[in-house]
C-alpha positions in Angstrom: -10.9 171.0 74.6 -7.2 171.9 74.8 -7.1 174.5 72.2 -9.6 177.2 70.9 -8.8 180.5 69.3 -11.3 183.6 69.2 -11.6 183.7 65.5 -14.8 184.4 63.4 -17.0 181.5 62.3 -15.7 179.9 59.1 -17.8 179.5 56.0 -18.8 175.9 54.9 -16.3 176.3 52.0 -13.5 177.0 54.5 -14.3 174.1 56.8 -14.7 171.7 53.8 -11.3 172.9 52.4 -9.7 171.8 55.6 -9.6 174.7 58.1 -7.9 173.6 61.2 -10.2 172.3 63.9 -9.3 175.1 66.4 -10.9 177.5 63.9 -14.3 176.2 64.5 -16.9 178.7 65.9 -17.2 176.5 69.0 -15.4 178.4 71.8 -18.2 179.1 74.1 -20.0 175.8 73.4 -16.7 174.1 73.5 -15.6 175.4 76.9 -19.0 174.5 78.4 -19.0 171.0 76.9 -15.4 170.7 78.0 -16.2 171.5 81.6 -19.1 169.1 81.6 -17.1 166.2 79.9 -14.2 166.6 82.4 -16.8 166.2 85.3 -18.5 163.3 83.7 -15.4 161.6 82.4 -17.0 161.5 78.9 -19.9 159.4 80.2 -21.1 156.9 77.6 -24.6 157.3 76.4 -25.0 153.5 75.6 -28.3 152.0 77.0 -29.5 155.2 78.3 -33.1 154.8 79.2 -35.5 157.5 77.9 -37.2 159.5 80.6 -40.5 158.1 79.5 -39.4 154.6 80.2 -37.9 155.3 83.7 -39.9 155.1 86.8 -38.7 155.2 90.3 -38.9 152.0 92.2 -40.2 152.3 95.8 -37.5 151.9 98.3 -39.3 148.9 100.1 -39.8 147.2 96.6 -36.1 147.8 95.8 -35.0 146.2 99.2 -37.2 143.1 98.4 -35.6 142.8 95.0 -32.1 143.2 96.4 -33.0 140.6 99.0 -34.0 138.1 96.4 -31.1 139.0 94.3 -28.6 138.3 97.0 -30.4 135.1 97.7 -30.3 133.9 94.1 -26.6 134.7 93.4 -24.8 132.7 96.1 -22.6 131.4 93.3 -19.8 129.9 95.1 -17.6 130.0 98.1 -15.7 132.6 96.4 -18.7 135.0 96.7 -20.6 136.6 93.9 -17.7 138.7 92.6 -16.0 137.7 89.2 -12.2 137.4 89.2 -11.0 136.6 85.6 -7.5 135.7 86.7 -8.3 134.0 90.0 -6.6 130.6 90.6 -8.1 128.0 91.3 -11.2 128.7 89.2 -14.9 128.3 90.0 -16.3 125.6 87.8 -19.9 126.6 88.6 -19.2 130.1 87.1 -17.5 128.4 84.2 -20.5 126.2 83.4 -22.9 129.2 83.6 -20.7 131.1 81.2 -20.9 128.0 78.8 -24.8 128.1 79.3 -24.9 131.8 78.5 -22.9 131.4 75.1 -25.1 128.5 73.8 -26.8 129.1 70.5 -30.1 129.7 72.0 -32.6 132.6 72.5 -33.0 134.6 75.8 -35.7 132.9 78.0 -39.1 134.5 77.4 -40.4 136.5 80.3 -44.0 136.6 81.5 -44.7 140.2 81.8 -47.4 139.5 84.6 -44.7 138.0 86.9 -41.7 139.3 88.7 -38.7 137.6 87.2 -35.1 137.8 88.3 -32.7 137.2 85.3 -29.2 135.8 86.1 -26.4 136.9 83.7 -22.9 135.6 83.2 -20.5 138.2 85.1 -17.8 137.6 82.2 -20.0 138.5 79.2 -23.3 139.8 80.4 -25.4 137.3 78.5 -28.3 135.6 80.2 -27.6 132.1 81.7 -31.1 130.6 81.2 -31.9 130.3 77.6 -34.6 128.6 75.5 -33.2 126.1 73.0 -34.0 126.4 69.4 -35.9 123.3 68.1 -33.8 121.3 65.6 -36.7 121.3 63.1 -36.9 125.2 63.3 -36.5 127.4 60.3 -33.1 129.0 60.2 -34.7 132.4 60.6 -34.8 131.3 64.3 -30.9 132.3 64.3 -31.8 135.9 63.4 -30.9 137.0 67.0 -27.2 136.3 65.9 -27.6 138.7 63.0 -28.3 137.9 59.3 -25.1 136.1 58.4 -26.1 132.7 59.7 -29.5 132.6 58.3 -28.0 133.8 54.9 -25.5 130.8 55.2 -28.5 128.2 55.3 -30.3 130.0 52.6 -27.0 129.7 50.6 -27.0 125.9 51.1 -30.6 125.7 50.2 -30.1 127.6 46.8 -27.0 125.3 46.1 -29.2 122.3 46.6 -31.9 123.7 44.5 -29.4 124.5 41.7 -28.0 120.9 41.8 -31.5 119.4 41.6 -32.4 121.7 38.7 -29.2 120.5 37.1 -30.2 116.9 37.8 -33.8 117.4 36.2 -32.8 119.5 33.2 -29.6 117.7 32.1 -28.2 114.9 34.4 -31.1 112.5 34.3 -30.9 112.2 30.7 -27.0 112.1 30.7 -27.2 109.3 33.3 -29.8 107.4 31.5 -28.1 107.6 28.0 -24.7 106.5 29.7 -26.4 103.6 31.5 -28.0 102.5 28.1 -24.7 103.1 26.2 -22.6 100.2 25.2 -19.3 101.7 24.0 -17.4 100.3 27.0 -18.6 96.8 26.4 -17.6 96.9 22.7 -14.4 95.4 21.6 -11.7 96.7 19.5 -8.8 95.1 17.6 -5.2 95.6 18.9 -2.1 94.2 17.4 0.0 92.7 20.1 3.4 91.1 19.2 2.3 90.5 15.7 -1.2 89.1 16.6 -4.7 90.9 16.5 -6.6 90.5 19.7 -10.1 91.7 20.8 -10.1 94.0 23.8 -12.9 96.1 25.5 -12.8 99.7 24.8 -12.5 100.6 28.5 -12.3 98.8 31.6 -15.2 97.1 33.4 -16.4 99.7 36.1 -19.6 101.1 37.2 -18.0 104.6 37.3 -17.2 104.3 33.5 -20.6 102.7 32.7 -22.4 105.6 34.1 -19.9 108.2 32.4 -19.7 110.0 29.2 -17.3 107.4 28.0 -19.9 104.7 27.7 -21.7 106.6 24.9 -18.9 107.9 22.9 -20.4 106.0 19.9 -23.8 107.9 20.2 -23.2 111.3 18.9 -26.8 112.1 18.8 -27.1 111.6 22.6 -23.8 113.8 23.1 -25.4 116.5 21.0 -28.5 116.5 23.2 -26.4 116.7 26.3 -24.8 119.7 24.9 -28.0 121.5 24.3 -29.5 120.5 27.6 -26.3 122.0 29.4 -27.0 125.2 27.4 -30.5 125.3 28.6 -29.5 124.3 32.3 -27.0 127.0 32.5 -29.5 129.6 31.5 -31.9 128.4 34.1 -29.2 128.5 36.6 -28.2 132.1 35.7 -31.9 133.2 36.4 -31.9 131.3 39.7 -28.7 132.9 40.9 -30.1 136.5 39.9 -33.2 135.6 42.0 -31.0 134.0 44.7 -29.3 137.5 45.3 -32.9 139.0 45.8 -33.6 136.2 48.3 -30.5 137.0 50.3 -31.2 140.7 50.4 -34.8 140.0 51.4 -33.7 137.9 54.4 -31.1 140.5 55.4 -33.7 143.4 55.3 -36.3 141.3 57.3 -33.8 140.5 60.0 -32.6 144.1 60.0 -36.1 145.4 60.4 -36.6 143.0 63.4 -33.2 143.4 65.0 -31.7 146.8 66.0 -28.0 146.8 66.3 -25.5 149.6 66.9 -24.4 149.4 63.3 -27.8 150.7 62.4 -26.9 154.0 63.7 -23.2 154.1 63.1 -20.7 155.1 60.5 -16.9 154.5 60.4 -14.8 157.5 59.7 -11.2 157.0 58.5 -8.3 159.3 57.4 -8.8 161.6 60.4 -5.5 163.7 60.9 -3.4 162.8 63.7 -1.3 164.8 66.2 -3.6 167.8 66.4 -3.6 167.8 70.1 -7.4 168.3 70.3 -10.4 166.7 71.9 -11.2 164.6 68.9 -14.5 163.4 70.3 -15.9 166.7 70.7 -14.4 168.1 67.4 -15.9 165.0 65.4 -19.3 165.5 67.0 -19.3 169.2 66.2 -18.2 168.6 62.6 -20.8 166.0 61.9 -23.5 168.0 63.6 -22.9 171.1 61.6 -21.1 170.3 58.3 -21.7 166.5 57.4 -25.1 167.1 55.8 -25.8 170.4 53.9 -28.8 169.4 51.7 -31.3 168.8 54.7 -32.6 171.3 57.0 -33.3 168.9 59.8 -30.4 168.9 62.3 -28.0 166.0 62.7 -27.6 164.7 66.2 -24.5 162.7 67.2 -25.1 160.4 70.1 -21.6 158.8 70.6 -18.1 159.0 69.4 -15.7 156.0 69.9 -12.2 156.5 68.8 -9.9 153.6 67.8 -6.5 153.4 69.2 -3.1 151.7 68.3 -3.1 149.0 71.1 0.2 147.3 70.3 1.6 148.5 73.6 -1.3 147.1 75.5 -1.2 143.8 73.6 2.4 143.5 74.5 1.7 144.2 78.2 -1.0 141.7 78.2 1.3 139.0 76.8 3.7 139.8 79.7 0.6 139.4 82.1 -0.1 136.0 80.5 3.5 135.1 81.1 3.3 136.1 84.8 0.1 134.0 85.3 1.8 130.9 83.7 4.8 131.6 86.1 2.4 131.9 89.0 1.1 128.3 87.9 4.6 126.9 88.0 5.3 128.4 91.5 2.1 126.9 92.8 3.3 123.5 91.5 6.7 123.9 93.0 5.3 124.7 96.4 2.9 121.8 96.7 -0.2 123.8 95.4 0.1 126.1 98.4 -1.8 129.2 97.3 -0.7 131.1 100.4 3.0 130.6 99.8 5.0 133.8 100.0 6.3 133.4 96.4 2.7 132.9 95.1 1.5 136.0 97.1 4.4 138.0 95.6 3.5 136.8 92.1 0.0 137.9 92.8 1.3 141.3 93.6 3.2 141.5 90.3 0.1 140.5 88.5 -1.9 143.3 90.3 0.7 145.9 89.5 0.8 145.0 85.8 -3.0 145.1 85.6 -3.0 148.4 87.3 -0.4 149.6 84.8 -2.5 148.2 81.9 -5.5 150.1 83.0 -3.6 153.4 83.7 -2.3 153.1 80.1 -5.8 152.7 78.8 -7.0 155.7 80.8 -4.1 157.8 79.5 -4.9 156.7 75.8 -8.6 158.1 76.3 -7.7 161.0 78.3 -4.8 162.3 76.2 -5.9 160.9 72.7 -2.7 159.1 72.9 -2.0 156.5 70.1 -5.2 157.7 68.2 -5.3 155.8 65.0 -7.2 158.2 62.9 -10.4 156.1 62.9 -13.6 156.7 64.7 -17.1 155.2 65.1 -19.9 157.9 65.1 -23.5 156.9 66.1 -26.5 159.2 65.2 -29.8 159.8 66.6 -31.7 157.6 64.1 -30.9 155.5 61.0 -32.1 158.3 58.6 -29.4 160.5 59.9 -26.8 157.9 59.3 -28.0 157.3 55.8 -28.0 161.1 55.0 -24.4 161.3 56.1 -23.5 158.2 54.0 -25.3 159.6 50.9 -23.6 162.9 51.0 -20.2 161.9 51.9 -19.4 159.2 49.2 -15.8 158.4 48.1 -14.2 156.2 45.3 -11.5 153.7 45.7 -9.3 156.0 43.5 -9.6 158.8 46.0 -8.4 156.5 48.8 -5.5 155.3 46.7 -4.6 159.1 46.0 -4.9 159.8 49.6 -2.7 157.0 50.6 0.1 158.0 48.2 -0.1 161.6 49.4 0.1 160.7 53.1 -3.5 161.3 53.7 -3.8 164.6 51.7 -6.1 164.9 48.7 -5.8 167.6 46.0 -8.9 169.2 44.3 -11.3 169.0 47.2 -14.6 170.4 46.4 -17.0 172.2 48.7 -19.0 169.1 49.1 -16.0 167.2 50.3 -15.9 166.9 54.1 -12.3 167.3 55.2 -10.0 168.1 57.8 -6.6 169.7 57.2 -6.9 168.9 53.6 -7.6 165.2 54.3 -10.9 164.0 53.0 -12.7 162.0 55.7 -13.6 158.6 54.2 -17.0 157.7 55.7 -18.6 154.2 55.3 -21.1 152.0 56.9 -19.6 150.7 60.1 -19.4 146.9 60.8 -21.0 145.5 64.0 -19.0 146.2 67.2 -18.2 142.5 67.7 -17.3 142.1 63.9 -14.5 144.6 64.2 -11.0 143.1 65.0 -9.8 145.7 67.4 -6.4 144.2 67.5 -5.8 145.0 63.8 -8.2 147.8 62.9 -5.5 150.4 63.8 -3.0 148.9 61.6 -1.6 151.4 58.9 -2.4 150.8 55.2 1.3 150.2 54.1 1.6 147.5 56.7 -1.7 145.8 55.7 -0.4 145.9 52.0 3.0 144.4 52.9 1.4 141.9 55.1 -1.2 140.7 52.5 1.6 140.4 49.7 3.6 138.4 52.1 0.6 136.1 52.9 -0.3 135.5 49.2 3.5 134.7 48.6 3.5 132.2 51.5 0.1 130.9 50.2 1.3 130.4 46.8 4.5 128.7 48.0 2.7 126.3 50.3 0.0 125.5 47.8 2.6 125.0 45.2 4.4 122.5 47.4 1.2 120.7 48.3 0.1 120.8 44.7 3.3 119.4 43.5 3.5 116.6 46.1 -0.1 115.4 45.3 0.9 115.8 41.6 3.9 113.4 42.0 1.8 110.8 43.9 -1.0 110.9 41.4 1.4 110.8 38.5 2.9 107.6 40.0 -0.5 105.9 40.4 -1.4 107.1 36.8 1.8 105.7 35.5 0.8 102.3 37.1 -2.5 102.4 35.7 -0.9 103.2 32.3 1.4 100.3 32.6 -1.5 98.2 33.6 -3.2 99.1 30.5 -0.4 98.0 28.4 -0.3 94.7 30.2 -4.1 94.5 29.6 -3.7 95.1 25.9 -1.0 92.4 25.9 -3.3 89.9 27.9 -0.8 89.8 30.7 -2.8 91.7 33.4 -3.8 89.4 36.3 -6.9 90.2 38.6 -4.7 90.7 41.7 -2.6 93.4 40.0 -5.8 95.2 38.8 -7.2 95.1 42.4 -3.9 96.7 43.7 -4.2 99.6 41.2 -7.8 100.2 42.1 -7.1 100.1 45.9 -4.1 102.5 45.3 -6.2 104.8 43.3 -8.9 104.8 46.0 -6.4 105.5 48.8 -5.0 108.6 46.9 -8.4 109.9 46.3 -9.2 109.4 50.1 -5.8 111.1 51.0 -6.7 114.1 48.8 -10.0 114.6 50.5 -8.6 114.2 54.0 -5.6 116.4 53.3 -8.0 119.1 52.0 -10.4 118.7 55.0 -7.7 119.0 57.9 -4.3 120.1 56.8 -5.1 122.7 54.2 -7.6 124.4 56.6 -5.0 124.8 59.3 -2.4 126.1 56.8 -4.7 128.7 55.2 -6.0 129.9 58.7 -2.4 130.6 59.9 -1.7 132.5 56.6 -4.8 134.6 56.8 -4.2 135.3 60.6 -1.2 137.2 59.6 -2.8 139.5 57.2 -4.0 141.6 60.0 -7.5 142.1 58.5 -9.6 144.8 60.4 -13.0 143.0 60.4 -14.1 139.4 60.8 -16.3 139.5 57.7 -13.1 140.5 55.6 -11.2 137.8 57.4 -13.7 135.2 56.5 -13.8 136.3 52.8 -10.1 136.2 52.6 -10.0 132.7 54.1 -12.7 131.4 51.8 -11.0 132.8 48.6 -7.8 130.9 49.7 -9.2 127.8 51.1 -11.7 127.1 48.5 -9.1 127.7 45.7 -6.7 125.3 47.5 -9.5 122.6 47.8 -10.5 123.0 44.2 -7.0 122.9 42.7 -6.1 119.7 44.8 -9.3 117.9 44.0 -10.1 118.8 40.6 -7.1 120.5 38.6 -4.4 118.0 39.6 -6.2 115.0 38.1 -7.1 117.1 34.9 -3.3 117.9 34.5 -1.9 114.4 35.2 -4.5 112.1 33.7 -5.7 114.1 30.7 -2.9 116.5 29.7 0.2 114.4 30.6 -0.8 110.9 30.5 -4.0 111.1 28.3 -5.5 108.4 30.4 -9.1 109.2 30.4 -11.1 105.9 30.7 -8.2 103.6 31.5 -7.4 102.0 34.8 -6.5 104.5 37.4 -7.4 107.1 34.9 -9.3 110.4 35.0 -12.9 109.1 35.1 -12.1 106.5 37.7 -10.2 108.9 39.9 -12.7 111.8 39.8 -15.8 109.4 40.3 -14.1 108.3 43.7 -13.3 111.9 44.7 -17.0 112.8 43.9 -18.2 110.0 46.1 -15.8 110.6 49.0 -16.5 114.3 48.8 -20.2 113.7 49.2 -19.9 111.3 52.0 -16.8 112.2 54.1 -17.5 116.0 54.9 -21.0 115.5 56.3 -19.7 112.1 58.0 -16.8 113.9 59.6 -19.1 116.9 60.6 -21.5 114.5 62.2 -18.9 112.7 64.3 -17.4 116.1 65.0 -14.0 115.2 66.1 -13.3 118.6 67.3 -16.1 118.5 69.9 -15.0 115.0 71.0 -11.5 116.0 71.6 -12.7 119.1 73.6 -14.9 116.9 75.7 -12.3 114.5 76.5 -9.8 117.3 77.3 -12.5 119.0 79.4 -13.2 115.7 81.3 -9.6 115.3 82.1 -9.0 118.8 83.4 -12.1 118.8 85.7 -11.0 115.6 87.1 -7.9 117.3 88.4 -9.9 119.8 90.3 -8.1 122.6 91.8 -4.9 121.1 90.7 -5.9 122.0 87.1 -4.6 125.5 87.8 -6.8 127.2 85.3 -7.8 130.8 85.7 -11.4 131.7 85.6 -11.0 133.0 82.2 -9.4 129.9 80.9 -12.1 127.7 82.6 -14.7 129.6 80.9 -13.1 129.0 77.4 -12.8 125.3 78.3 -16.4 125.0 79.2 -17.6 126.5 75.9 -18.3 124.5 72.8 -15.9 124.9 70.0 -16.2 128.1 67.9 -18.1 128.1 64.8 -16.3 129.3 61.7 -18.6 130.1 58.7 -15.7 130.5 56.3 -14.9 126.7 56.5 -18.4 125.8 55.7 -18.6 128.3 52.8 -15.3 126.9 51.4 -16.5 123.2 51.6 -19.7 124.0 49.7 -17.9 126.2 47.2 -15.3 123.6 46.3 -18.2 121.1 45.8 -20.1 123.2 43.4 -17.0 124.2 41.4 -16.0 120.6 41.2 -19.5 119.4 40.3 -20.0 122.0 37.5 -16.5 121.5 36.0 -16.8 117.5 35.7 -20.6 117.2 35.7 -21.0 116.5 31.9 -18.4 113.7 32.0 -19.5 112.2 35.3 -23.3 112.9 35.9 -23.2 110.5 38.8 -21.1 113.3 40.5 -24.0 115.6 40.5 -26.2 113.1 42.3 -23.5 112.6 44.9 -23.0 116.4 45.4 -26.7 117.1 45.7 -27.5 114.6 48.3 -24.2 115.3 50.0 -24.9 118.9 50.6 -28.5 118.1 51.6 -27.2 115.9 54.4 -24.4 118.6 55.3 -27.3 121.2 55.6 -28.9 119.2 58.5 -25.6 118.1 60.1 -24.5 121.7 60.1 -27.7 123.1 61.4 -27.7 120.6 64.3 -24.0 121.4 65.2 -24.6 125.1 65.4 -27.6 124.6 67.6 -26.1 122.1 70.1 -22.5 121.7 69.5 -21.0 125.2 68.7 -20.3 128.5 70.2 -21.0 131.5 68.1 -18.8 134.5 68.8 -18.6 136.2 65.3 -21.2 138.5 63.8 -21.1 138.2 60.0 -22.7 140.8 57.6 -24.4 140.1 54.2 -21.0 141.2 52.7 -19.8 137.7 53.1 -22.8 136.1 51.6 -22.6 138.6 48.6 -19.1 137.7 48.0 -19.9 134.0 48.2 -22.6 134.4 45.5 -19.9 136.2 43.3 -17.7 133.1 43.6 -20.6 130.7 43.2 -21.5 132.3 39.9 -18.2 130.9 38.5 -20.0 127.7 38.2 -21.3 128.9 34.9 -17.8 129.4 33.6 -16.5 125.9 35.1 -19.5 124.2 33.4 -18.7 125.7 30.0 -15.0 124.9 30.4 -15.6 121.4 31.5 -17.9 120.9 28.5 -15.1 122.0 26.2 -12.3 120.0 27.6 -14.3 116.8 27.8 -15.3 117.3 24.0 -11.6 117.9 23.2 -10.3 115.0 25.3 -12.8 112.4 23.7 -13.0 113.7 20.1 -10.0 116.0 19.8 -12.4 118.8 18.8 -14.2 121.8 20.0 -17.8 122.5 18.9 -19.3 125.7 18.2 -21.9 125.4 20.9 -19.0 124.9 23.5 -17.4 128.2 22.3 -20.7 130.0 22.3 -21.3 128.7 25.8 -17.8 129.7 27.1 -18.3 133.2 25.7 -21.7 133.8 27.3 -20.2 132.4 30.8 -17.3 134.9 30.6 -19.7 137.7 29.9 -22.0 136.7 32.6 -19.1 136.4 35.1 -18.1 140.0 34.1 -21.4 141.7 34.6 -22.5 143.5 37.7 -25.0 140.9 38.8 -25.8 142.4 42.1 -26.8 145.7 40.4 -28.9 143.7 37.8 -30.6 141.7 40.6 -31.4 144.9 42.6 -33.0 146.5 39.4 -35.1 143.4 38.5 -36.1 142.4 42.0 -36.0 145.6 44.4 -36.4 145.0 48.1 -38.0 147.7 50.2 -36.9 148.3 53.9 -40.0 149.0 55.9 -38.1 149.3 59.3 -39.6 151.6 61.9 -37.4 154.4 62.6 -36.5 154.4 66.4 -34.3 157.0 68.2 -30.9 155.8 69.5 -31.9 156.1 73.2 -34.7 153.5 72.5 -32.9 151.3 70.2 -29.9 150.9 72.4 -32.0 149.1 75.1 -31.8 146.0 72.9 -28.1 146.2 72.1 -26.0 143.1 73.3 -22.9 145.2 73.0 -21.7 148.5 71.6 -18.4 150.0 70.1 -17.2 151.5 73.4 -17.9 148.0 75.2 -15.9 146.3 72.6 -13.1 148.8 72.2 -10.2 147.3 74.4 -9.3 150.9 75.7 -12.8 152.1 76.5 -14.3 148.8 77.4 -13.7 148.8 81.1 -15.3 152.0 81.9 -18.1 151.6 79.4 -19.0 148.2 80.9 -19.0 149.7 84.3 -21.1 152.6 83.3 -23.4 150.1 81.6 -23.7 147.8 84.4 -24.6 150.7 86.7 -27.4 151.6 84.4 -28.6 148.3 83.9 -28.6 146.9 87.4 -32.3 147.3 87.5 -33.9 147.3 84.0 -37.7 147.5 84.3 -40.3 147.2 81.6 -43.4 149.4 81.6 -45.0 147.5 84.5 -41.8 147.0 86.4 -42.2 143.2 86.6 -38.9 142.1 85.1 -35.7 142.7 86.8 -32.3 142.0 85.1 -29.4 141.8 87.5 -25.7 142.1 86.4 -22.9 140.6 88.5 -20.2 143.1 89.5 -17.0 142.1 88.1 -14.4 142.4 90.8 -11.4 144.8 90.7 -8.3 142.9 89.8 -5.7 145.4 90.7 -5.4 148.2 93.2 -8.5 149.5 95.2 -10.5 152.1 93.5 -8.7 151.3 90.1 -12.0 151.1 88.4 -10.6 148.2 86.4 -13.0 145.4 85.6 -11.4 142.3 84.0 -9.3 142.1 80.8 -10.4 142.7 77.3 
């Protein structure tokens, strides 16, 4: 502590109303703790073994273990130390890193045998892992968190909804369309003074299986409307139960898997520039004032502060430039690694590494660049839940606080505040879900970035939309002209074939453009929003990407073919174009995902680089990334499925064949995607249930799209809107407006029976923690963690887990272990 005054203890009311932190009754305790903290350098509590679990290992036994450990880890000619920026790289280490990052569970250990476990020196994950069988239940992915299992449950329910729609509505719709004869009937048209007999619509299997083929059967059309009404009510009930299913899965995984977020809250709006020991002040505040309705004491186990790391990011970019310059110098000097210029560049790199590390230590020691955000972990989950329950806030309070530069008027005695700034406390995301590069960004900058992102998105999407519109309009005009030629009896078969091929090519181009170009553009736009967590990033990505896919695939054809040209059933018209898009959309995404061009390209590039050997001039860090499989991004998968579901329910009544295509397309996609995540992808993200909940909110718009599609199809064919269509539209809008998550929780409550474990016991199973992910505290936290985990024993001391020491890359005794 830097400052403490000798004042009387404040009342709770004074503290809650924002008394300065140097007025806490904490002088004696603070001075004692301060001395201890200075001696221990704020030693992290992460992975601290409880006394009951620690047993001394006999010296002889320890020597035997160390001997076997040394024998096992003869990793390369470079020795067993890990150098993240060393050139040339060690390909054996890179391969072991890739093995450790596979989507596979840690190898099961026999507690009756002494087992040495090798870990990756870069990330700490075990190298030897057990592959997950392809035929396994997606619950097998629970070790990655609930997000991935929830995604496959999401796919399963989408398939269920589509097959329910097939059974309740589309089988009858397809059958009556197939039995219909409207398209084969002839009508009399007057051409150049003569009456001729022409078919009502062109000869096409798409039209024969569409609504157009039964336009003269009003009874069948009315039955379809009634079945659609019944189907949507069934889908509404399924969606409510679907929410319960997702919550149940999340709860089950949460009961089995303890993570840092189970014990942690995120605290925002902490006042800046107070010149205090924020860690101690926050610990003292939460232990004494955060909960006033419970007699049990609150115990804080760890406080991790968030810092503005823009300066460090800039220095690391400079470091990357130095490494690139070093590579150029090595090439210029015939790959002589001992050349004077190369050694001189090595020295510059070491100096900059040292400077980065000293800056990080200065940030932590002096609370320099503190961003007003902290992660606070408690003794158990009950304490965390009590803190969250008693310190709730509204979005309106956050807005008022923002406009008043952090201050909030009218604070009550129950508001936990500091210098008139109410502390906004919320459930913390997982450590590896936090985007540490952007979490410190100020609210005003985030707002401006997101407004800018939406403007760019709308401009780009408008340009893409207009380009596709012009092409589609041109093709539709050809179709319209062909229709006129057909009426005049002058349309030859070759011209008709050209129009059909051109229509198919346009449909294929739209699907491919959506699959590749749009994803890249949206990813670039969302990257610039500086979103603080990966789940929020994914949500933003899905909203923008799914909307773009839907507009390009569904709305353009509606505007061109129905609104402008009024070509519904003609050559190159609405029904033909959308039928082709349905089929391509069902076949292409699973096929592309099965071929996996991203993995193919990386495999070819990896083969090319490895053939170059030491002349590849990759750092160890770059080699590690090269050997990994491509990253898995959940947002792209959700977007593909969302677009398909919206598209299917919008035009399902007019094109019942589309529901069949979509149902089997998503079914194939399910198995292809599950294979890819198990065998051809690296999972680095941790996704919470929040993403799945938002995706269900988006999925529920299928009710609105179905009602709207029914209405526009009725109007397009009959120039009228029926009462049942209006009623269905009203019900759909009401349904979309209701708080369905709250309703689902009320109807289908889920009980969490998780066993309460203390933090010191729970943290033994943590793959990571907030201080090990925080770029500023990471190096020291990993060093302390490695020291404590060099020999991790179970109750009978048979399993020994060894951790490679990361080599110092900087000055000696610098305590710097690799980059963030």
